[in-house]
Each structure stands twice: as structure tokens, then as C-alpha cells.
N, C-alpha and C positions, 0 to 999 in steps of 0.2 A: 404438483408435488408428489413424491412417492408415498405409498401407503404408510411408511414409517413415521411421517411427520418430521418436523424440524428436529425434535429431540432424537429420534431414531437416526436421522441423517447425520447428526452431529456425532453420535457414537461411532457410526461407520467411518466418518472422516477421521476421527481421532485414532481409530484402529489403523487406517491407512497411513496416517502420519507416523504412528509408532513403528510400523513395519518398515517404512522408508528410512526413518531415522536409524533403525537398527542395522539396515543394510549398509548405511553410510558410517557406521561406528559412532553415531551421535545419540544424544538423549532426546526423546520427544519433547521434554520440557524446554529445549532450546528453541523450539519453533512456535511462533505465535500465529494463531488462526485469526485472520481478519475476515469477518462475515460481510460479504459485499451485498449490502442492503439496498443499493440503488434500484429504483422502480418498484420496490416492495413497500407495503404500507407500514406505518409505525407499529401496528399490531404484530407484524412478523418479527420486528426487532424485539419487542417485549417478550415474545415467545422464545426467541433465540437466547435472550439474556437469561430467562428463567431456566433454560436448558444448560447454561454454562458459558455461552459466548460473551466475551467482554470487549472485544475490539470490532468495530464496524466501519465499513468503507462506503462512502457516498461519492457520486460523480459530479454532482452539480450543487452549487451553493444555494440556488433558489429552491431546489427540491428539499434539501436538508432544512432550510428555514421553515418549510411547511410541515415538517415532521417533528422537529425537535421539541416542541411544546408538549407533545404526547409522550415523550420519553425522558423528559427533563429530570425525573426522579431517579433514573437509572445511573448507576456509577460506572458508565461505560467510557471507553476511549474512542473518540470520534476522528476518523481519518478522512481527509479529502484525497481521493485517489485519481480523480479525473483531471483533465487539462484545465488549468485555471487561467482565466483572462485577467489581465492586469487591473481592469476596472472593477473587478470583484475581489481583489486581494484584501482590501480593508475588512470587508465582511467576513471573508474566510478566516482571517487572523483572529477574529473574535469568536467565531462559531466552532472552530475545530481545535482538537488537541495536537493534530499533526497534519501537515500538508506534505503529501508523499509524491508530488509531481512538479517540483520546482525545476524549471529548465532554462531560466535566464536570470541574469543578475538584477535587472530592473524589477522583475516580479519579486525577487527575494527582498529587495530594498523596500518595496511597498509593504510587504508582509512585516518586515522589521519595524517600520514606522508605526504601523497600525497596532502591532503587538506592544510596542513601547507605550502607546497612548492608552492601552487597555489597563483596567485595574488588576491588581494581583501581582504583577511583576514576574509571573512564571514564563520562562522562555517557550517559544513555539518550536516543537520538534519539526524538522523538515528532512526530506529525502530528495536527492537530485535524481530526476528521471533521465536515463540515458537512452538515446536512440541507437539501438544496437543492430537494427536491420534497416536497409535503405527503402523503407516504405513511406510514400508521400503522406499517407494518412496518419502516420505515427508522430507523436510529439516526442520531445526529449532533446537534450543537448548532444551535439556531435562529440564523438570520443576525443577528438583533437582539442576541443574547447573545455573538456571536463575539469582539468586541473585549474584553469583560470577561474572557472565558475566556483569551484569548491573553495579556492582561496578567498574569493570575494564574499561568499556566504559565511565562511568561517569568521570573517572580520565583523559581522553584524551582531551587535550586542544582544538583541532580543530573539535571536534564532539559535537553535541547537542543531547543527548538522550531524545526523546520526548514521547516514549511509546512502545507499543507492537503490533505485527501483528501475525495473524495465518491463515493457510489454512486448514480448517477442511475437513473431508471426504466428497466426493460428494454424497449426498443422495437426491433422488427425492423429498422426503417429507421434506420440509424445517424445519418443527417442530422438526424433529429428529436431526437436526444440532444444535438446540438451546442450548443444554447442553454444547457444545464445546465453543460457544460464551460466555456463562455464566462463564465457567471455565476461559477463558482468562481475563474477567473482574475481577474475584476474584483474579487471579494471579497478575494483575496490582495493585489492591487495596492493597494487602498484600505487594507487592514489594515496592510500594511508601511509605508505612508506615515504612518498614524495613530500606530502604536506605535514607529516609528523602528527597525524591526528587519528585516533582510534575511530573506525567507522564500522561499528558492529552489525549494522542492519543491512541485510540484503532482502528486499521485497521483490519476490519473483515466484511465478507459478500460480495457476488458476485451477478451476475444477478439473480439467481434463489432463493437466500435466504437472500438478504440484508435487507428485512423488519424485519425478525426475529432478525438479527444482530443489527439493530437499536433499537429494543425493548429491547435488552440485553445490550445496552450501546455503540454500535459502534459510533465513531466520524468520521471515514472515511470508505466509502464503495467503493469497486473496481468493476466497472461495465463495461464490454466490449460488450458482445453479445447483451444485451438489448439496448445498445446505438448505436453501429456501425453495428450490424447485425451478422449473423452466420459466424464464421471464419472457416478456414480449421481445420481438425482434429489435426494437429500439435500444435495448440494453443488454443484448445477449452475447456478452464476450467475457464472462467471468465464471 
């Protein structure tokens, strides 16, 4: 981690968000920072929460199960941002406030059933992950199947479809990533018009390219390294 610590890192990120929003003619308040806490200990989440972060992203159900007891008293919003296997959908529906990586209808149906069986009756917010680059290692629904998936998810009583998410190729030059962000925004706008549903959330942009994402319309940015510091190679993509 930098010498600034999490609190100092957060102030710097907030300044970068504000400048990017201003360049785009937007308000910084329109952008939600999701602190990507995957691979970091619960103590880092507590520190980030004390500094002002309220949204946190985890990649794996099992890892989050191991941390959540230590942060149970925090009034945070917990996002699953990693690929979710269908056999873990029921656990995810009970553990998270939002699943940001739905990419097929069967998975959404499992989440819906599990959420319906959970106490409280609050809908589970979900985002559809779109595969906007032809990379074999990337998850996400293909563009041509997006409308059908959105229509199916929309019909599920215990899910709230809020928008789209993407993970573009990692390119050192953030400007080269900009077309992928623009494409997700265009897909969202077209989908919203087609299905007649407001889809306010665009989750896109990570530590090295979130400013370009904001300029292209991101409403949520997923920032890990810039906030918490360098993580191990096993999780170093945020």
C-alpha cells in the first residue's frame, strides 16, 4: 500500500472521480465507488469503511463467508462482482446485497428462488454482465443474447434488474479501453428503450481506467488496487 494508507488513497480517488465527472459534465455524487476487497482481510474493509467507503466488491462466495462475521456490524452494501457458479447461487442470494455478474437465465432463476426463500422479502439487486470483447477467459452474456436475458430476469419476482456490468480487456493505455465502455453504454441505452425498463446502473472501470469509464457514463466504478494497495497475482485485476 502507498504511504497514504487507505484513507489517503480514498481522498485521492475521490478527487480523481470528481475531476473525471467534471470533464464529462456530471456530478461526482452520481458515481458510486465500489471498493474491491477481494483477497484483502476483513481489517482492510473495516478501515475503508471508517474512511467513508460504503460499497464493497468480493469475487468469491467462499472468501466472503470467511470475512463477513468480522464486518457484520458495518452498514455496508456487499456486491458479488466475480463469476458465480450456479451451485453457489443460493448462498450468494443470502450473503450479498447485489450480484453484479449475472450472465445466464438459469443462474438468475436460482438466485430468484433462493432470495424468495430468504426472510425479509427485499429484492436482490442484479446486474447483467456483458461480454464486450472476444476473450475466452471473460464471462458475460453475448450482445446478441442480452435482450432475451434481460427480459427473462425482469420477469423474476425476487430480483431487481438495475443495469449492466462489463470487464473489458486490460490495456495499459486507458484511452484504448474507452470504446468498450462506450459500447456498454450504448447497449444499455438500446436495451432500456427496447424492454421499457429504466436501467440506471453502468458498472465499469477499475483502478487504472475508471476515469475514462466515468467520462463514458459509468455510475459505479470498481476500485481495488488504488484503494487497498497491490494484491497478490491471484486477484490483481481491479
